N, C-alpha and C positions, 0 to 999 in steps of 0.2 A: 450446454449452457447458452443462455439467451445472448450473451455478449461475444460469442465466438465468430461472428460474421458481421459484415456490413460496417466496419469501423470507418472506412474511407468516406462514407456518406453522412456521418453524424459525429457528434462530440460526446464522448463518454464523460459523465460528471462524477467525480470522486470527492467525497467529503473528507478532507485531510484531518487525521487524528480524531475524527468524530466517534470512533469506536472505543475510545479510551475511558469513557464513563457510560453508565447505563442510560442516563438521561440524554446525553448527546447522541448516543446510538439511536434511541427511539426517535429523537427529533430529525436526524438525518434520514432514517428510513421513511418516516412519515412525509418528509419533504420530497420523496420520490427520486432521490439521486440513484445513479446506476451502481455505484460501489461506495462502501464506507470503509475508510482506512483505519486500522488500529495497530498500535505498536505493541509487540510482545517481547517481554524481557524475562529471563530466568533469574530468580532471586531466591536463594536459600531453599531451592527445590520447588518453588512455586512459579507458575507462569503468570506474571503480572502484566496488566495493560497500562502502560505509561510510556511517554516519550522521555521524561526526565530520567537522569541518571541517579543512582543511589550513592549517597555519601555516608557510608557506614549504615547502621541499622535505623537511624532516626531521621535522616535528612534526605531530601531530594533536590536536584539542581539541574537547571538549564542555563546555557550561556547568556540568554537575553532576559532572564528573570532572576529575582532574588532567590536565595536558598529558602526552601520551605520545609516545615516539619512534616514527616510522613503522616502523622496522626491527623493533620489538618487537610489532607488531600485524599479524595476517594480514589482507591486503587483496586478496581475489580480484578478478578482472575479470568483467565481465558474461558474456563468452563461457564462462568456467569454470563459472559458476553455471548457465547454460543447459545446458551439457554434462552437469553433474552431475544436473540435473533430468531429463535424458534424455527429453524430450518430455512431461513431466508438465505439465498445464495449470494447476496450483495456484500459480503464481508471480504475485505482485502487485508490480510494479516502481514504486517511488515516486521520481519524477524530481526531483532537487534542483538548485537554482540555484548560482551566479548565471548560469551560461553557458547561453543558450538552445540552443546547439548540442547539448546533451545529448540532446534529443528526436530530431532526425533521425539522430544517430549511433546511438541506441538502436534506432530503427526499422530502420536498416540492419543492425545486428547480429542482430536478430530475424529478418529475412528470410534472413540468411546461415546462422545457427546453428540456428534453430528455426522454419523455414518452416511456416506453417500452424498452428502451435501456438497455441491460443486463450488466451493469458495476459492478465492485467489490467495496465493502466498507470494510475497516478494521479499527481497533482501539484497543488500549490497555485498553480502558475503555469499557468493554464488554457490560455494560448496555445500551450503545448507540445503539447497534445493533437491539434492540427491535423496534426502530423507523422505520425499514424497513420490518417488518413482513408482512405488507399488500402489499409488492412489491416482489412477489416470483421470479421475474426475476433478482433480485439483489443478488449477491453472498456475503455472510457475512463471514468475515475472523476474527478470534480471534488472536490478536497480543500479544506477550509476550517478555519482555525485561529484566526480572530479574528471579533469581532462584525461588523466591516465585511464580511469575506468571507461570513459567514453571510447577511447581508442581500443580498449579490450573488447567492448561491446561490438564495435565495428568489425573486428576480426572474427568474433564469435558468430555473428549473423551471416558472415560470408561462408562459414562452414556448415551451418545448420539453421533450420527454421525454429523459431522460438515462440512460445505462447504470447509473450508481451515484454515490453520494456518500460521502465519508469526512470526518467532522466531529468536532472536539474535543468530548468528552463534556460538559464544563462549559457549552457553548453551547446544549445541547439541552433542550427541554421537550417534554412530550407533545403539546402543541398544534402546535409547530413540526414535529415528526416527522410528525404526521398530515397536515399541510399538504404537506410534501415528498413523502410517499408517494403523493400524487395523480399525480405524474409520474415516479416511479421506485420500483422495488421494493426496491432495495438501498441501505440507509442504514447505514453502518458508523460506530461510535463508537470514539474512541481518547482516551487509552489506558485500558484497563479491566484493572487489575492486581490489584485486591483484591475481596473479597466485597462490600464496601460499594459499590464502583464498579460491580460486576456488577448488584447490586440496582437501582442508579440507572439503568443502561442498560436493564434490563428494564422499569423503571417508565415510561420515556419511549417505549418501543416500537421501539427500533432493531432492524434485522434482521441486523446483523453486529457482532461483538465483536472488537476489535483489542487483543491483549494480549501482553505479554512473559512472562506467567505460564503456561507450558506445562501444568503440572498443572491449573490452573484451566480451560484450554481442554479438556483431556482429560475433565474432569468434566461437560462440557455434552453434551447429546444431539446426536448427529451430524445434519447437515443431510440 
């Protein structure tokens, strides 16, 4: 994969949630970002691309937004996103719970729709990453969003080298990032949507910026 080396000398640009609709996916890929993050949820047997949680069969909900009707929101399937990407390796699939079956189902769809394409898979439920052990071209990223998970990550990387980490920006310090860099080159921080957050991410030394601000990502030097 293009992005498996040289992280220390550049900043990897990741478009946060831009893979959740076909239009946003095309825009992010056309903008030349290094990775496009997309959320995968298993719902009634289908792998749906959305960050919002389902409230029954008709409603979707996110804490900072109003409840929306499912019929008013485009919700593509994973296979549609992979088909639109057309073999592009810049997808980062963020596997969401609560159903553990989302991982083996995603691995199956990747084998069927995008065989051999070296995409990235990340999740805060690390046990899901085992579903991709038989696909060595898949980069497996451990995500951490709490102080408890950060401590677990620190213990993990002391025992083994990992493909990459995705960590909430507010949890990171320069000392922690330097420690983690001993056993992984790729440390991505989320979410970095403002100039102030970008300055903070640069100060702690991360190698990847996960942002919903596409103009901000465009302003960064390409990896």
